[in-house]
C-alpha positions in Angstrom: -13.1 -47.6 -0.7 -12.2 -44.8 0.5 -13.8 -41.8 2.9 -12.2 -39.5 0.2 -13.7 -41.1 -2.9 -15.8 -38.3 -4.3 -20.2 -39.4 -3.0 -21.7 -37.0 -6.9 -19.7 -34.8 -8.6 -23.0 -33.5 -10.0 -25.0 -30.8 -8.0 -27.9 -32.0 -6.5 -31.7 -31.4 -8.3 -32.8 -28.9 -5.6 -29.6 -27.1 -5.8 -29.8 -27.2 -9.5 -33.1 -25.0 -9.6 -32.1 -22.6 -7.0 -31.5 -19.2 -8.9 -32.9 -20.2 -12.2 -35.9 -18.6 -11.7 -34.1 -15.8 -12.0 -33.4 -16.0 -15.2 -37.5 -16.6 -16.6 -38.3 -13.4 -14.3 -35.8 -11.1 -15.8 -37.2 -12.5 -19.5 -39.9 -9.2 -19.7 -37.4 -7.0 -19.7 -36.5 -7.5 -22.9 -40.4 -6.7 -25.1 -40.0 -3.8 -22.7 -37.1 -2.2 -23.6 -37.7 -3.2 -27.4 -41.1 -1.5 -26.9 -39.5 1.6 -25.2 -36.5 1.6 -28.2 -39.9 1.4 -31.2 -41.7 4.8 -29.2 -38.7 6.7 -28.7 -37.6 5.9 -25.5 -33.9 5.9 -25.9 -33.4 5.9 -21.7 -36.0 3.3 -20.7 -34.8 0.8 -23.8 -31.3 1.4 -22.0 -32.3 0.5 -18.7 -34.5 -2.3 -19.2 -31.4 -3.2 -21.6 -29.1 -3.0 -18.5 -31.5 -4.4 -15.7 -31.8 -7.7 -18.2 -27.8 -7.9 -18.6 -27.3 -7.3 -14.6 -29.9 -9.8 -13.2 -28.7 -12.9 -16.1 -24.9 -11.7 -14.7 -26.4 -11.4 -11.1 -28.2 -14.9 -11.6 -25.3 -16.7 -12.7 -23.0 -15.3 -9.5 -25.7 -16.4 -6.9 -25.8 -19.7 -8.5 -22.7 -20.3 -8.6 -22.0 -19.2 -5.0 -24.7 -22.0 -4.3 -22.8 -25.0 -6.3 -19.7 -24.3 -4.3 -22.0 -23.8 -0.7 -23.5 -27.2 -1.7 -19.7 -28.7 -2.2 -18.5 -27.2 0.9 -21.1 -28.4 2.9 -20.5 -32.1 1.9 -17.1 -32.3 2.7 -15.4 -33.3 6.1 -14.5 -29.4 7.0 -16.6 -26.3 7.3 -15.0 -23.5 5.6 -16.0 -20.4 3.5 -17.2 -21.8 0.3 -15.1 -19.5 -1.4 -12.9 -16.3 -0.8 -15.3 -14.5 -3.5 -18.9 -13.8 -2.4 -20.8 -14.8 -5.1 -24.0 -14.6 -3.5 -23.9 -11.4 -2.2 -22.1 -9.7 -5.4 -25.1 -11.5 -7.5 -27.7 -10.5 -5.4 -26.3 -6.7 -5.1 -26.7 -7.0 -9.2 -30.3 -7.8 -9.5 -31.3 -5.0 -7.0 -29.6 -2.5 -9.4 -31.4 -3.6 -12.2 -34.9 -3.6 -9.9 -33.4 0.0 -9.4 -32.6 1.1 -13.0 -36.3 -0.5 -14.2 -38.2 1.2 -11.0 -36.7 4.7 -12.0 -36.2 4.8 -15.4 -37.5 1.0 -17.5 -41.3 1.8 -16.8 -42.7 3.9 -20.0 -45.8 3.9 -19.7 -47.0 6.4 -16.8 -42.8 7.3 -16.0 -40.9 5.4 -13.1 -41.2 5.7 -9.7 -39.5 8.4 -7.8 -35.3 7.9 -7.0 -36.2 6.9 -2.9 -39.5 4.2 -4.2 -36.7 2.8 -6.7 -34.2 2.6 -4.0 -36.7 0.9 -1.6 -37.3 -1.6 -4.2 -33.9 -2.1 -4.4 -33.4 -2.5 -0.9 -36.1 -4.7 -0.5 -35.0 -7.2 -3.5 -31.6 -7.1 -1.6 -33.1 -8.2 1.5 -34.9 -10.3 0.1 -31.9 -12.6 -1.6 -30.0 -12.3 1.8 -33.1 -13.9 3.8 -33.5 -16.5 0.7 -30.1 -17.4 -0.5 -28.0 -16.5 2.8 -24.5 -15.1 1.8 -22.3 -17.3 4.0 -23.8 -19.5 6.0 -20.9 -21.7 6.4 -18.6 -18.6 7.7 -20.6 -19.0 11.2 -19.9 -22.8 11.4 -16.8 -22.8 12.8 -13.6 -22.7 10.4 -10.2 -23.9 9.8 -7.4 -22.5 8.6 -6.1 -23.1 5.5 -2.5 -21.9 5.1 -0.8 -20.9 1.5 -4.2 -21.9 -0.6 -7.7 -20.7 -0.7 -11.0 -22.6 -0.4 -11.7 -22.7 -3.5 -8.1 -24.2 -5.0 -8.2 -26.6 -2.0 -11.6 -28.1 -3.8 -10.4 -27.7 -7.3 -7.2 -30.1 -5.7 -9.9 -32.7 -4.5 -11.9 -32.9 -7.6 -8.8 -32.6 -9.6 -7.1 -35.5 -7.8 -10.7 -37.4 -7.6 -10.9 -37.0 -11.4 -7.3 -38.7 -12.2 -8.2 -41.5 -9.7 -11.2 -42.5 -11.9 -9.2 -41.8 -15.1 -6.6 -44.6 -13.6 -9.6 -46.9 -12.7 -11.2 -46.5 -16.3 -8.1 -47.6 -18.1 -7.2 -50.3 -15.3 -10.6 -51.8 -16.5 -9.2 -52.8 -20.2 -5.8 -53.9 -18.9 -6.0 -57.9 -18.6 -2.9 -58.2 -16.3 -3.8 -59.4 -13.0 -1.1 -58.2 -11.5 -1.1 -54.6 -12.9 -5.0 -54.3 -12.1 -4.4 -55.2 -8.6 -1.2 -52.8 -8.6 -3.5 -50.0 -9.6 -6.3 -50.6 -6.9 -3.6 -50.6 -4.3 -2.4 -47.1 -5.4 -5.6 -45.8 -6.0 -6.9 -46.8 -2.6 -3.4 -45.1 -1.4 -4.2 -41.9 -3.4 -7.7 -41.7 -1.8 -6.1 -42.3 1.7 -4.0 -38.8 1.1 -7.2 -36.9 -0.5 -8.9 -38.1 2.9 -6.3 -37.2 5.1 -6.2 -33.7 3.5 -9.9 -33.2 3.6 -9.2 -34.3 7.9 -6.7 -31.7 7.5 -6.7 -29.4 5.1 -3.3 -28.1 6.4 -1.6 -29.9 4.8 -2.8 -29.0 1.3 -0.7 -26.9 0.1 2.3 -29.1 0.8 0.5 -32.0 -1.0 -0.7 -30.4 -4.2 2.4 -30.4 -5.7 2.7 -34.4 -4.8 -1.0 -34.8 -6.0 -0.2 -33.1 -8.9 2.6 -35.0 -10.3 1.7 -38.6 -8.8 -1.9 -38.6 -9.8 -0.6 -37.3 -13.4 1.9 -39.5 -13.8 0.3 -42.5 -12.8 -3.1 -41.5 -15.4 -0.7 -40.6 -18.1 1.5 -44.3 -18.2 -1.4 -45.8 -17.0 -3.9 -44.9 -20.0 -0.7 -45.2 -22.1 0.0 -48.3 -21.5 -4.0 -49.5 -21.5 -3.9 -48.0 -25.6 -0.9 -50.1 -26.2 -0.9 -53.3 -24.7 -4.1 -54.1 -26.4 -1.7 -53.7 -30.0 0.6 -56.9 -29.0 3.9 -54.9 -27.4 5.9 -57.5 -26.2 7.9 -57.7 -22.8 9.3 -54.7 -23.1 6.0 -52.2 -22.7 5.6 -54.6 -19.5 8.9 -54.4 -18.2 8.5 -50.6 -18.3 5.3 -50.4 -17.1 6.4 -52.5 -14.3 9.5 -50.2 -13.0 6.8 -47.1 -13.6 4.7 -48.8 -11.2 6.9 -49.9 -8.7 8.6 -46.1 -8.8 4.9 -45.0 -7.9 4.5 -47.2 -5.3 7.5 -46.6 -3.4 7.3 -42.7 -3.9 3.6 -42.7 -2.4 4.6 -44.5 0.5 7.4 -42.4 0.7 5.2 -39.5 0.8 2.4 -40.4 3.1 5.4 -40.5 6.0 6.5 -37.7 5.1 3.4 -36.1 6.0 3.1 -36.9 8.6 6.6 -35.8 9.4 5.8 -32.4 8.3 8.9 -33.0 6.1 7.8 -30.5 3.4 12.0 -30.3 1.7 12.1 -33.9 1.2 8.7 -34.4 0.1 9.4 -32.0 -3.3 12.8 -34.4 -3.6 10.9 -37.5 -3.5 8.4 -35.6 -6.0 11.4 -34.7 -8.3 12.6 -38.3 -8.5 9.2 -39.3 -9.4 8.8 -36.7 -11.9 12.8 -37.7 -13.4 11.5 -41.6 -13.4 8.6 -40.7 -15.7 9.9 -38.5 -18.2 13.0 -41.7 -18.6 10.4 -43.7 -19.7 8.3 -41.9 -21.8 5.7 -41.0 -19.6 5.8 -36.9 -19.4 
């Protein structure tokens, strides 16, 4: 199996727990807002309610950034986990929430002064930076991506792996040994391409259309055949499936060569040939 196969599509347990504590720490703001509201302190109630919302949104941003960083760190390339500073924005929102609670949300003896409230917010922001490290991967070196963002690259690789796994699942229900072997080779070649993209992401933009059309078509035709062949649909169905598999095998071999030659124009032509073949066979 190619090295491009995703090791684990789930986020590690250690990563899953990071950022969750913020949700629990914000919960006391619910009774605080209610108490202030019942006591007629509308400003304090609004401040506590707004702070609760900011912390929840901020925690969600922080956890999103952590998940993207974890995904990027498992890849063969090192790049910013995301062009969007999720952890920075999330920590900023939490810091604003702390400022609101300290300045306006305390009801029993009045809030702190603005200077002290700003100091609390600054300490929160500093703590978030030290604990979450807003962009550690950017300091490890980068690989230039042309015409595609890091998030788009991650999505492309994940989507490709999902489609490959769908083809494998459908192939397991096909009794024809020839077809199972050919599908196995097709998925191996697809993973070779995703592995090559991981090693050199500069090919990602040119390979994006290829991966989407190739894998989407292969998935649809395989799942369609897996559903229909059990109903005893004769030799015509097998012949159609065999022709499509031949086209896919031919095209993927051509595309691997064109990617090596950096021939983007001919790459698109060959992809269009595959698209027309799939439409002809009623696949897409």
